[in-house]
C-alpha positions as a Markdown table, in Angstrom:
| # | Residue | x | y | z |
|---|---|---|---|---|
| 1 | Met | -27.7 | 42.1 | -52.7 |
| 2 | Met | -29.6 | 41.8 | -56.0 |
| 3 | Trp | -28.9 | 43.2 | -59.4 |
| 4 | Lys | -31.5 | 45.8 | -60.4 |
| 5 | Glu | -32.2 | 47.0 | -63.9 |
| 6 | Arg | -31.7 | 50.6 | -62.7 |
| 7 | Tyr | -28.0 | 49.9 | -62.3 |
| 8 | Arg | -27.6 | 49.7 | -66.1 |
| 9 | Ile | -25.5 | 52.4 | -67.6 |
| 10 | Gly | -26.4 | 51.7 | -71.2 |
| 11 | Val | -23.1 | 50.0 | -72.3 |
| 12 | Glu | -23.8 | 46.3 | -72.8 |
| 13 | Thr | -20.3 | 45.0 | -71.9 |
| 14 | Ile | -20.1 | 47.1 | -68.7 |
| 15 | Asp | -23.7 | 46.2 | -67.7 |
| 16 | Glu | -23.1 | 42.5 | -68.1 |
| 17 | Gln | -19.9 | 42.7 | -66.1 |
| 18 | His | -21.7 | 44.6 | -63.3 |
| 19 | Glu | -24.5 | 42.0 | -63.3 |
| 20 | Glu | -22.0 | 39.2 | -63.0 |
| 21 | Leu | -20.3 | 41.1 | -60.1 |
| 22 | Phe | -23.5 | 41.4 | -58.2 |
| 23 | Gln | -24.2 | 37.7 | -58.6 |
| 24 | Arg | -20.7 | 36.8 | -57.5 |
| 25 | Val | -20.9 | 39.0 | -54.4 |
| 26 | Gln | -24.4 | 37.6 | -53.6 |
| 27 | Asp | -23.1 | 34.0 | -53.9 |
| 28 | Phe | -20.0 | 34.9 | -51.8 |
| 29 | Leu | -22.2 | 36.4 | -49.0 |
| 30 | Ala | -24.3 | 33.3 | -49.0 |
| 31 | Val | -21.2 | 31.2 | -48.5 |
| 32 | Ile | -19.7 | 33.2 | -45.8 |
| 33 | Asn | -23.0 | 33.4 | -43.9 |
| 34 | Gly | -23.6 | 29.7 | -44.4 |
| 35 | Ser | -23.7 | 27.0 | -41.7 |
| 36 | Glu | -20.9 | 24.9 | -43.2 |
| 37 | Ala | -17.7 | 24.5 | -41.3 |
| 38 | Trp | -15.2 | 27.3 | -42.0 |
| 39 | Glu | -12.7 | 24.8 | -43.5 |
| 40 | Asp | -15.4 | 23.8 | -46.1 |
| 41 | Arg | -16.0 | 27.5 | -47.0 |
| 42 | Lys | -12.3 | 28.4 | -47.6 |
| 43 | Ala | -12.2 | 27.2 | -51.2 |
| 44 | Lys | -15.1 | 29.5 | -52.1 |
| 45 | Val | -13.5 | 32.4 | -50.3 |
| 46 | Glu | -10.3 | 31.9 | -52.3 |
| 47 | Glu | -12.2 | 31.5 | -55.5 |
| 48 | Thr | -14.0 | 34.8 | -54.9 |
| 49 | Met | -10.8 | 36.6 | -54.1 |
| 50 | Arg | -9.2 | 35.4 | -57.3 |
| 51 | Phe | -12.3 | 36.5 | -59.3 |
| 52 | Met | -12.3 | 39.9 | -57.7 |
| 53 | Glu | -8.7 | 40.4 | -58.5 |
| 54 | Asp | -9.3 | 39.3 | -62.2 |
| 55 | Tyr | -12.5 | 41.3 | -62.4 |
| 56 | Ala | -10.7 | 44.4 | -61.2 |
| 57 | Gly | -8.1 | 44.1 | -64.0 |
| 58 | Arg | -10.6 | 43.2 | -66.8 |
| 59 | His | -13.6 | 45.3 | -65.9 |
| 60 | Phe | -11.7 | 48.4 | -64.8 |
| 61 | Ser | -9.6 | 48.3 | -68.0 |
| 62 | Asp | -12.9 | 48.2 | -70.0 |
| 63 | Glu | -14.4 | 51.1 | -68.1 |
| 64 | Glu | -11.2 | 53.2 | -68.3 |
| 65 | Lys | -11.0 | 52.7 | -72.1 |
| 66 | Leu | -14.6 | 54.0 | -72.2 |
| 67 | Phe | -13.6 | 57.0 | -70.2 |
| 68 | Gln | -11.1 | 58.0 | -72.8 |
| 69 | Glu | -13.4 | 57.3 | -75.7 |
| 70 | Ile | -16.1 | 59.6 | -74.3 |
| 71 | Asn | -13.8 | 62.1 | -72.6 |
| 72 | Tyr | -15.4 | 61.4 | -69.3 |
| 73 | Pro | -14.8 | 64.4 | -67.0 |
| 74 | Glu | -14.7 | 62.4 | -63.7 |
| 75 | Ala | -12.3 | 59.8 | -65.1 |
| 76 | Asp | -9.5 | 60.6 | -62.6 |
| 77 | Ser | -11.6 | 60.2 | -59.5 |
| 78 | His | -13.3 | 57.1 | -60.9 |
| 79 | Lys | -9.8 | 55.5 | -61.7 |
| 80 | Lys | -8.7 | 56.3 | -58.2 |
| 81 | Ala | -11.8 | 54.4 | -56.9 |
| 82 | His | -10.8 | 51.5 | -59.1 |
| 83 | Ala | -7.2 | 51.5 | -57.8 |
| 84 | Asp | -8.5 | 51.6 | -54.2 |
| 85 | Phe | -10.7 | 48.6 | -54.8 |
| 86 | Ala | -7.9 | 46.6 | -56.4 |
| 87 | Lys | -5.6 | 47.5 | -53.5 |
| 88 | Met | -8.2 | 46.4 | -51.0 |
| 89 | Val | -8.8 | 43.1 | -52.7 |
| 90 | Lys | -5.0 | 42.5 | -52.9 |
| 91 | Glu | -4.6 | 43.2 | -49.2 |
| 92 | Tyr | -7.4 | 40.8 | -48.2 |
| 93 | Lys | -6.1 | 38.2 | -50.6 |
| 94 | Glu | -2.7 | 38.4 | -48.9 |
| 95 | Arg | -4.3 | 38.3 | -45.4 |
| 96 | Phe | -6.2 | 35.2 | -46.5 |
| 97 | Lys | -3.0 | 33.6 | -47.8 |
| 98 | Asn | -1.4 | 34.3 | -44.4 |
| 99 | Gly | -4.2 | 32.6 | -42.4 |
| 100 | Met | -7.1 | 35.1 | -42.4 |
| 101 | Met | -9.8 | 34.1 | -40.0 |
| 102 | Glu | -13.6 | 33.9 | -40.5 |
| 103 | Asp | -14.2 | 37.3 | -38.9 |
| 104 | Asp | -11.8 | 38.9 | -41.5 |
| 105 | Val | -13.7 | 37.2 | -44.3 |
| 106 | Gln | -17.0 | 38.6 | -42.9 |
| 107 | Glu | -15.3 | 42.0 | -42.9 |
| 108 | Phe | -14.2 | 41.5 | -46.6 |
| 109 | Gly | -17.7 | 40.6 | -47.5 |
| 110 | Gly | -19.1 | 43.7 | -45.9 |
| 111 | Arg | -16.5 | 45.8 | -47.7 |
| 112 | Leu | -17.4 | 44.2 | -51.0 |
| 113 | Met | -21.1 | 44.9 | -50.5 |
| 114 | Ser | -20.4 | 48.5 | -49.4 |
| 115 | Trp | -18.2 | 49.1 | -52.4 |
| 116 | Leu | -20.8 | 47.6 | -54.8 |
| 117 | Ile | -23.5 | 49.8 | -53.5 |
| 118 | Met | -21.4 | 53.0 | -53.5 |
| 119 | His | -19.5 | 52.4 | -56.7 |
| 120 | Val | -21.9 | 50.6 | -59.1 |
| 121 | Gly | -25.0 | 52.1 | -57.5 |
| 122 | Lys | -23.7 | 55.7 | -57.4 |
| 123 | Glu | -20.4 | 56.3 | -59.2 |
| 124 | Asp | -21.2 | 54.2 | -62.2 |
| 125 | Gln | -24.6 | 55.8 | -62.4 |
| 126 | Lys | -22.9 | 59.1 | -62.9 |
| 127 | Leu | -21.0 | 57.6 | -65.8 |
| 128 | Gly | -24.3 | 56.3 | -67.2 |
| 129 | Asp | -25.9 | 59.7 | -66.8 |
| 130 | Phe | -23.0 | 61.3 | -68.7 |
| 131 | Ile | -23.3 | 58.8 | -71.5 |
| 132 | Asn | -27.0 | 59.3 | -71.8 |
| 133 | Arg | -26.7 | 63.1 | -71.7 |
| 134 | Glu | -23.5 | 63.8 | -73.7 |
| 135 | Val | -22.7 | 60.8 | -76.0 |
């Protein structure tokens, strides 16, 4: 799961945040697919969940301010996708706190990767296209 220059939308702050997200997810996937004992990987899982929760608040707020500034016509559906992601992360974080097992963490990693591809790779590209066309 590598960052590609084609994922840039032309807003430096957003692009930097997206690039960091790709790196964090890539690192997380390497950890959960690693050969270390599950107990040794738990700290990285917890760290990633905290990052994703913080990222959702910070990054989504930045994007949603941008929506208002540019009068983005797909803002509502994009905000819903953000809310859905934040809810998913919160649910997995709670499951982890309550003793989530390795299979659940693999599932979480898969969902992160899918979301990244669908959201940054498609939905955020629509935002970039709008910015390049209209702003």
